[in-house]
PDB file of N, CA, C and O in Angstrom:
ATOM      1  N   UNK A   1       1.254   6.453  17.070  1.00  0.00           N
ATOM      2  CA  UNK A   1       1.415   7.478  16.315  1.00  0.00           C
ATOM      3  C   UNK A   1       1.894   6.945  15.466  1.00  0.00           C
ATOM      4  O   UNK A   1       2.339   7.530  14.479  1.00  0.00           O
ATOM      5  N   UNK A   2       1.926   5.507  15.664  1.00  0.00           N
ATOM      6  CA  UNK A   2       2.973   4.922  13.911  1.00  0.00           C
ATOM      7  C   UNK A   2       1.557   4.730  13.506  1.00  0.00           C
ATOM      8  O   UNK A   2       1.517   4.955  12.297  1.00  0.00           O
ATOM      9  N   UNK A   3       0.139   4.359  14.035  1.00  0.00           N
ATOM     10  CA  UNK A   3      -0.666   3.856  13.459  1.00  0.00           C
ATOM     11  C   UNK A   3      -1.134   5.255  12.549  1.00  0.00           C
ATOM     12  O   UNK A   3      -1.274   5.208  11.327  1.00  0.00           O
ATOM     13  N   UNK A   4      -1.301   6.227  13.189  1.00  0.00           N
ATOM     14  CA  UNK A   4      -1.559   6.777  12.471  1.00  0.00           C
ATOM     15  C   UNK A   4      -1.099   7.649  11.339  1.00  0.00           C
ATOM     16  O   UNK A   4      -1.614   8.418  10.528  1.00  0.00           O
ATOM     17  N   UNK A   5      -0.047   7.248  11.602  1.00  0.00           N
ATOM     18  CA  UNK A   5       1.324   7.485   9.748  1.00  0.00           C
ATOM     19  C   UNK A   5       0.540   6.751   9.381  1.00  0.00           C
ATOM     20  O   UNK A   5      -0.592   7.162   9.125  1.00  0.00           O
ATOM     21  N   UNK A   6       0.968   5.066   9.193  1.00  0.00           N
ATOM     22  CA  UNK A   6       0.040   4.413   8.781  1.00  0.00           C
ATOM     23  C   UNK A   6      -1.687   4.460   7.563  1.00  0.00           C
ATOM     24  O   UNK A   6      -2.068   3.752   6.630  1.00  0.00           O
ATOM     25  N   UNK A   7      -2.276   5.705   8.286  1.00  0.00           N
ATOM     26  CA  UNK A   7      -3.259   5.618   7.965  1.00  0.00           C
ATOM     27  C   UNK A   7      -3.244   6.488   7.316  1.00  0.00           C
ATOM     28  O   UNK A   7      -3.398   6.273   6.114  1.00  0.00           O
ATOM     29  N   UNK A   8      -3.065   7.812   7.756  1.00  0.00           N
ATOM     30  CA  UNK A   8      -2.297   8.925   6.576  1.00  0.00           C
ATOM     31  C   UNK A   8      -1.989   8.276   5.535  1.00  0.00           C
ATOM     32  O   UNK A   8      -2.640   8.485   4.511  1.00  0.00           O
ATOM     33  N   UNK A   9      -0.681   7.114   5.536  1.00  0.00           N
ATOM     34  CA  UNK A   9      -0.317   7.638   4.042  1.00  0.00           C
ATOM     35  C   UNK A   9      -1.479   6.615   3.038  1.00  0.00           C
ATOM     36  O   UNK A   9      -1.778   6.835   1.864  1.00  0.00           O
ATOM     37  N   UNK A  10      -2.130   5.155   4.158  1.00  0.00           N
ATOM     38  CA  UNK A  10      -3.298   4.800   2.631  1.00  0.00           C
ATOM     39  C   UNK A  10      -4.183   6.474   2.357  1.00  0.00           C
ATOM     40  O   UNK A  10      -4.269   6.772   1.166  1.00  0.00           O
ATOM     41  N   UNK A  11      -4.613   7.188   3.053  1.00  0.00           N
ATOM     42  CA  UNK A  11      -5.746   8.058   2.343  1.00  0.00           C
ATOM     43  C   UNK A  11      -4.407   8.868   1.544  1.00  0.00           C
ATOM     44  O   UNK A  11      -5.050   9.634   0.827  1.00  0.00           O
ATOM     45  N   UNK A  12      -3.279   9.090   1.309  1.00  0.00           N
ATOM     46  CA  UNK A  12      -2.109   9.747   0.799  1.00  0.00           C
ATOM     47  C   UNK A  12      -2.192   9.047  -0.572  1.00  0.00           C
ATOM     48  O   UNK A  12      -2.469   9.665  -1.600  1.00  0.00           O
ATOM     49  N   UNK A  13      -1.827   7.156  -0.518  1.00  0.00           N
ATOM     50  CA  UNK A  13      -1.456   6.751  -1.843  1.00  0.00           C
ATOM     51  C   UNK A  13      -3.707   7.138  -2.361  1.00  0.00           C
ATOM     52  O   UNK A  13      -3.925   7.986  -3.226  1.00  0.00           O
ATOM     53  N   UNK A  14      -4.294   6.785  -2.040  1.00  0.00           N
ATOM     54  CA  UNK A  14      -6.091   7.557  -2.679  1.00  0.00           C
ATOM     55  C   UNK A  14      -5.516   8.717  -3.811  1.00  0.00           C
ATOM     56  O   UNK A  14      -5.486   8.834  -5.036  1.00  0.00           O
ATOM     57  N   UNK A  15      -5.085   9.488  -2.619  1.00  0.00           N
ATOM     58  CA  UNK A  15      -5.352  10.781  -3.198  1.00  0.00           C
ATOM     59  C   UNK A  15      -4.163  10.216  -4.529  1.00  0.00           C
ATOM     60  O   UNK A  15      -4.621  10.140  -5.668  1.00  0.00           O
ATOM     61  N   UNK A  16      -2.907   9.903  -4.331  1.00  0.00           N
ATOM     62  CA  UNK A  16      -2.060   9.540  -5.349  1.00  0.00           C
ATOM     63  C   UNK A  16      -2.407   8.912  -6.514  1.00  0.00           C
ATOM     64  O   UNK A  16      -2.244   9.394  -7.635  1.00  0.00           O
ATOM     65  N   UNK A  17      -3.029   7.512  -6.190  1.00  0.00           N
ATOM     66  CA  UNK A  17      -3.964   7.540  -7.235  1.00  0.00           C
ATOM     67  C   UNK A  17      -4.704   7.788  -8.237  1.00  0.00           C
ATOM     68  O   UNK A  17      -4.534   7.610  -9.443  1.00  0.00           O
ATOM     69  N   UNK A  18      -5.658   8.274  -7.558  1.00  0.00           N
ATOM     70  CA  UNK A  18      -6.705   9.246  -8.331  1.00  0.00           C
ATOM     71  C   UNK A  18      -6.092  10.077  -8.801  1.00  0.00           C
ATOM     72  O   UNK A  18      -6.287  10.072 -10.017  1.00  0.00           O
ATOM     73  N   UNK A  19      -5.162  11.123  -8.388  1.00  0.00           N
ATOM     74  CA  UNK A  19      -4.184  11.841  -9.494  1.00  0.00           C
ATOM     75  C   UNK A  19      -3.555  11.625 -10.554  1.00  0.00           C
ATOM     76  O   UNK A  19      -3.280  12.445 -11.430  1.00  0.00           O
ATOM     77  N   UNK A  20      -3.148   9.804 -10.485  1.00  0.00           N
ATOM     78  CA  UNK A  20      -2.214   9.194 -11.533  1.00  0.00           C
ATOM     79  C   UNK A  20      -0.761   9.583 -11.086  1.00  0.00           C
ATOM     80  O   UNK A  20       0.108   9.868 -11.911  1.00  0.00           O
ATOM     81  N   UNK A  21      -0.593   9.580 -10.017  1.00  0.00           N
ATOM     82  CA  UNK A  21       0.638   9.455  -9.452  1.00  0.00           C
ATOM     83  C   UNK A  21       1.092   8.466  -8.787  1.00  0.00           C
ATOM     84  O   UNK A  21       1.134   8.292  -7.569  1.00  0.00           O
ATOM     85  N   UNK A  22       1.668   7.373 -10.233  1.00  0.00           N
ATOM     86  CA  UNK A  22       2.049   6.742  -9.960  1.00  0.00           C
ATOM     87  C   UNK A  22       3.701   5.787  -9.144  1.00  0.00           C
ATOM     88  O   UNK A  22       3.821   4.775  -8.454  1.00  0.00           O
ATOM     89  N   UNK A  23       4.800   6.925  -9.788  1.00  0.00           N
ATOM     90  CA  UNK A  23       6.020   6.940  -8.874  1.00  0.00           C
ATOM     91  C   UNK A  23       5.684   7.422  -7.736  1.00  0.00           C
ATOM     92  O   UNK A  23       6.261   6.954  -6.755  1.00  0.00           O
ATOM     93  N   UNK A  24       4.748   8.398  -7.551  1.00  0.00           N
ATOM     94  CA  UNK A  24       4.969   8.607  -6.186  1.00  0.00           C
ATOM     95  C   UNK A  24       4.569   7.813  -5.336  1.00  0.00           C
ATOM     96  O   UNK A  24       5.255   7.718  -4.318  1.00  0.00           O
ATOM     97  N   UNK A  25       3.281   6.941  -5.461  1.00  0.00           N
ATOM     98  CA  UNK A  25       2.656   6.420  -5.105  1.00  0.00           C
ATOM     99  C   UNK A  25       3.057   4.960  -4.594  1.00  0.00           C
ATOM    100  O   UNK A  25       2.643   4.328  -3.622  1.00  0.00           O
ATOM    101  N   UNK A  26       4.430   4.490  -6.013  1.00  0.00           N
ATOM    102  CA  UNK A  26       4.853   3.279  -5.716  1.00  0.00           C
ATOM    103  C   UNK A  26       5.876   3.296  -4.165  1.00  0.00           C
ATOM    104  O   UNK A  26       5.941   2.571  -3.171  1.00  0.00           O
ATOM    105  N   UNK A  27       6.705   4.779  -4.721  1.00  0.00           N
ATOM    106  CA  UNK A  27       6.910   5.087  -3.505  1.00  0.00           C
ATOM    107  C   UNK A  27       6.314   4.701  -1.940  1.00  0.00           C
ATOM    108  O   UNK A  27       6.638   4.010  -0.975  1.00  0.00           O
ATOM    109  N   UNK A  28       5.258   5.594  -2.349  1.00  0.00           N
ATOM    110  CA  UNK A  28       4.971   6.115  -1.235  1.00  0.00           C
ATOM    111  C   UNK A  28       4.117   4.249  -0.105  1.00  0.00           C
ATOM    112  O   UNK A  28       3.923   3.998   1.084  1.00  0.00           O
ATOM    113  N   UNK A  29       3.935   3.604  -1.219  1.00  0.00           N
ATOM    114  CA  UNK A  29       3.198   1.861  -0.789  1.00  0.00           C
ATOM    115  C   UNK A  29       4.475   1.463  -0.418  1.00  0.00           C
ATOM    116  O   UNK A  29       4.355   0.988   0.712  1.00  0.00           O
ATOM    117  N   UNK A  30       5.938   1.391  -0.865  1.00  0.00           N
ATOM    118  CA  UNK A  30       6.957   0.892   0.215  1.00  0.00           C
ATOM    119  C   UNK A  30       6.396   1.088   1.501  1.00  0.00           C
ATOM    120  O   UNK A  30       5.692   0.496   2.319  1.00  0.00           O
ATOM    121  N   UNK A  31       7.100   2.350   1.319  1.00  0.00           N
ATOM    122  CA  UNK A  31       6.777   2.947   2.842  1.00  0.00           C
ATOM    123  C   UNK A  31       6.350   2.602   3.646  1.00  0.00           C
ATOM    124  O   UNK A  31       6.965   2.084   4.578  1.00  0.00           O
ATOM    125  N   UNK A  32       4.561   2.833   3.558  1.00  0.00           N
ATOM    126  CA  UNK A  32       3.987   1.990   4.340  1.00  0.00           C
ATOM    127  C   UNK A  32       3.625   0.446   4.065  1.00  0.00           C
ATOM    128  O   UNK A  32       2.471   0.055   4.241  1.00  0.00           O
ATOM    129  N   UNK A  33       4.624  -0.405   3.638  1.00  0.00           N
ATOM    130  CA  UNK A  33       4.483  -1.201   3.999  1.00  0.00           C
ATOM    131  C   UNK A  33       5.794  -1.987   4.992  1.00  0.00           C
ATOM    132  O   UNK A  33       6.053  -3.112   5.418  1.00  0.00           O
ATOM    133  N   UNK A  34       6.489  -0.364   5.035  1.00  0.00           N
ATOM    134  CA  UNK A  34       7.571  -1.104   6.248  1.00  0.00           C
ATOM    135  C   UNK A  34       7.323  -0.404   7.289  1.00  0.00           C
ATOM    136  O   UNK A  34       7.972  -0.729   8.283  1.00  0.00           O
ATOM    137  N   UNK A  35       6.382   0.713   7.437  1.00  0.00           N
ATOM    138  CA  UNK A  35       5.840   1.575   8.972  1.00  0.00           C
ATOM    139  C   UNK A  35       4.199   0.517   8.900  1.00  0.00           C
ATOM    140  O   UNK A  35       3.302   0.551   9.742  1.00  0.00           O
ATOM    141  N   UNK A  36       4.226  -0.081   8.019  1.00  0.00           N
ATOM    142  CA  UNK A  36       2.675  -1.393   8.717  1.00  0.00           C
ATOM    143  C   UNK A  36       3.726  -2.611   8.642  1.00  0.00           C
ATOM    144  O   UNK A  36       3.621  -3.819   8.430  1.00  0.00           O
ATOM    145  N   UNK A  37       4.088  -2.311   8.734  1.00  0.00           N
ATOM    146  CA  UNK A  37       4.839  -4.324   8.989  1.00  0.00           C
ATOM    147  C   UNK A  37       4.604  -5.088   7.826  1.00  0.00           C
ATOM    148  O   UNK A  37       5.007  -6.245   7.951  1.00  0.00           O
ATOM    149  N   UNK A  38       4.015  -4.795   6.587  1.00  0.00           N
ATOM    150  CA  UNK A  38       3.819  -6.127   5.640  1.00  0.00           C
ATOM    151  C   UNK A  38       5.097  -6.841   5.760  1.00  0.00           C
ATOM    152  O   UNK A  38       6.143  -6.195   5.810  1.00  0.00           O
ATOM    153  N   UNK A  39       5.095  -8.305   5.819  1.00  0.00           N
ATOM    154  CA  UNK A  39       5.592  -8.988   5.735  1.00  0.00           C
ATOM    155  C   UNK A  39       6.166  -8.923   3.936  1.00  0.00           C
ATOM    156  O   UNK A  39       5.430  -8.897   2.950  1.00  0.00           O
ATOM    157  N   UNK A  40       7.612  -8.911   3.957  1.00  0.00           N
ATOM    158  CA  UNK A  40       8.157  -9.648   2.563  1.00  0.00           C
ATOM    159  C   UNK A  40       7.849 -10.282   2.027  1.00  0.00           C
ATOM    160  O   UNK A  40       7.918 -11.444   2.428  1.00  0.00           O
ATOM    161  N   UNK A  41       7.247  -9.982   0.645  1.00  0.00           N
ATOM    162  CA  UNK A  41       7.105 -11.644  -0.676  1.00  0.00           C
ATOM    163  C   UNK A  41       8.136 -12.606  -0.649  1.00  0.00           C
ATOM    164  O   UNK A  41       9.145 -12.284  -1.276  1.00  0.00           O
ATOM    165  N   UNK A  42       8.146 -13.641  -0.118  1.00  0.00           N
ATOM    166  CA  UNK A  42       9.447 -14.999  -0.476  1.00  0.00           C
ATOM    167  C   UNK A  42       8.523 -15.617  -2.546  1.00  0.00           C
ATOM    168  O   UNK A  42       7.411 -15.873  -3.008  1.00  0.00           O
ATOM    169  N   UNK A  43      10.167 -15.529  -3.070  1.00  0.00           N
ATOM    170  CA  UNK A  43       9.851 -16.422  -4.392  1.00  0.00           C
ATOM    171  C   UNK A  43       8.385 -17.033  -4.612  1.00  0.00           C
ATOM    172  O   UNK A  43       7.457 -16.446  -5.171  1.00  0.00           O
ATOM    173  N   UNK A  44       8.334 -19.198  -3.698  1.00  0.00           N
ATOM    174  CA  UNK A  44       7.155 -18.908  -3.156  1.00  0.00           C
ATOM    175  C   UNK A  44       6.157 -18.867  -3.389  1.00  0.00           C
ATOM    176  O   UNK A  44       5.466 -19.662  -4.026  1.00  0.00           O
ATOM    177  N   UNK A  45       5.747 -17.326  -2.605  1.00  0.00           N
ATOM    178  CA  UNK A  45       4.812 -16.457  -2.000  1.00  0.00           C
ATOM    179  C   UNK A  45       3.155 -16.595  -3.265  1.00  0.00           C
ATOM    180  O   UNK A  45       3.415 -16.518  -4.465  1.00  0.00           O
ATOM    181  N   UNK A  46       2.112 -16.725  -2.980  1.00  0.00           N
ATOM    182  CA  UNK A  46       1.066 -16.284  -4.214  1.00  0.00           C
ATOM    183  C   UNK A  46       0.844 -15.436  -3.480  1.00  0.00           C
ATOM    184  O   UNK A  46       0.862 -15.246  -2.264  1.00  0.00           O
ATOM    185  N   UNK A  47       0.463 -14.545  -5.004  1.00  0.00           N
ATOM    186  CA  UNK A  47      -0.712 -12.884  -3.750  1.00  0.00           C
ATOM    187  C   UNK A  47      -2.061 -12.930  -4.116  1.00  0.00           C
ATOM    188  O   UNK A  47      -2.417 -12.805  -5.288  1.00  0.00           O
ATOM    189  N   UNK A  48      -2.728 -13.080  -3.310  1.00  0.00           N
ATOM    190  CA  UNK A  48      -4.390 -13.161  -3.382  1.00  0.00           C
ATOM    191  C   UNK A  48      -5.164 -11.903  -3.796  1.00  0.00           C
ATOM    192  O   UNK A  48      -5.929 -11.299  -3.044  1.00  0.00           O
ATOM    193  N   UNK A  49      -4.904 -11.583  -5.004  1.00  0.00           N
ATOM    194  CA  UNK A  49      -5.603 -11.021  -6.029  1.00  0.00           C
ATOM    195  C   UNK A  49      -7.138 -10.000  -5.301  1.00  0.00           C
ATOM    196  O   UNK A  49      -7.580  -8.858  -5.426  1.00  0.00           O
ATOM    197  N   UNK A  50      -7.435 -11.025  -4.678  1.00  0.00           N
ATOM    198  CA  UNK A  50      -9.035 -10.832  -4.166  1.00  0.00           C
ATOM    199  C   UNK A  50      -8.821  -9.574  -3.854  1.00  0.00           C
ATOM    200  O   UNK A  50      -9.137  -8.631  -4.579  1.00  0.00           O
ATOM    201  N   UNK A  51      -8.158  -9.462  -2.533  1.00  0.00           N
ATOM    202  CA  UNK A  51      -8.348  -8.371  -1.521  1.00  0.00           C
ATOM    203  C   UNK A  51      -7.884  -6.922  -2.187  1.00  0.00           C
ATOM    204  O   UNK A  51      -7.941  -5.842  -1.598  1.00  0.00           O
ATOM    205  N   UNK A  52      -7.304  -7.183  -3.856  1.00  0.00           N
ATOM    206  CA  UNK A  52      -7.003  -5.764  -3.947  1.00  0.00           C
ATOM    207  C   UNK A  52      -8.290  -5.476  -4.965  1.00  0.00           C
ATOM    208  O   UNK A  52      -7.999  -4.392  -5.471  1.00  0.00           O
ATOM    209  N   UNK A  53      -9.115  -5.753  -5.323  1.00  0.00           N
ATOM    210  CA  UNK A  53     -10.374  -5.784  -5.810  1.00  0.00           C
ATOM    211  C   UNK A  53     -11.443  -4.974  -4.885  1.00  0.00           C
ATOM    212  O   UNK A  53     -11.565  -4.842  -3.667  1.00  0.00           O
ATOM    213  N   UNK A  54     -12.210  -4.461  -6.089  1.00  0.00           N
ATOM    214  CA  UNK A  54     -13.069  -3.664  -5.076  1.00  0.00           C
ATOM    215  C   UNK A  54     -14.482  -4.190  -5.158  1.00  0.00           C
ATOM    216  O   UNK A  54     -15.434  -3.505  -4.784  1.00  0.00           O
ATOM    217  N   UNK A  55     -14.675  -5.949  -5.866  1.00  0.00           N
ATOM    218  CA  UNK A  55     -15.178  -6.230  -5.404  1.00  0.00           C
ATOM    219  C   UNK A  55     -16.162  -7.608  -3.984  1.00  0.00           C
ATOM    220  O   UNK A  55     -15.448  -8.586  -4.201  1.00  0.00           O
ATOM    221  N   UNK A  56     -16.727  -7.877  -3.385  1.00  0.00           N
ATOM    222  CA  UNK A  56     -17.160  -8.869  -2.814  1.00  0.00           C
ATOM    223  C   UNK A  56     -16.192  -9.599  -3.237  1.00  0.00           C
ATOM    224  O   UNK A  56     -16.136 -10.790  -2.930  1.00  0.00           O
TER     225      UNK A  56
END
């Protein structure tokens, strides 16, 4: 059931982004990360921006 909720949150994030609802998307992203058990970034962590780009 949690996996389905995470999938629906991903879909909702895309819709909110397309609608320009950045504030709502930020809050939903936080909820998504908690439900998907995404580890919290630490001060020395580096963000891999390639995974956020649409290009291969």
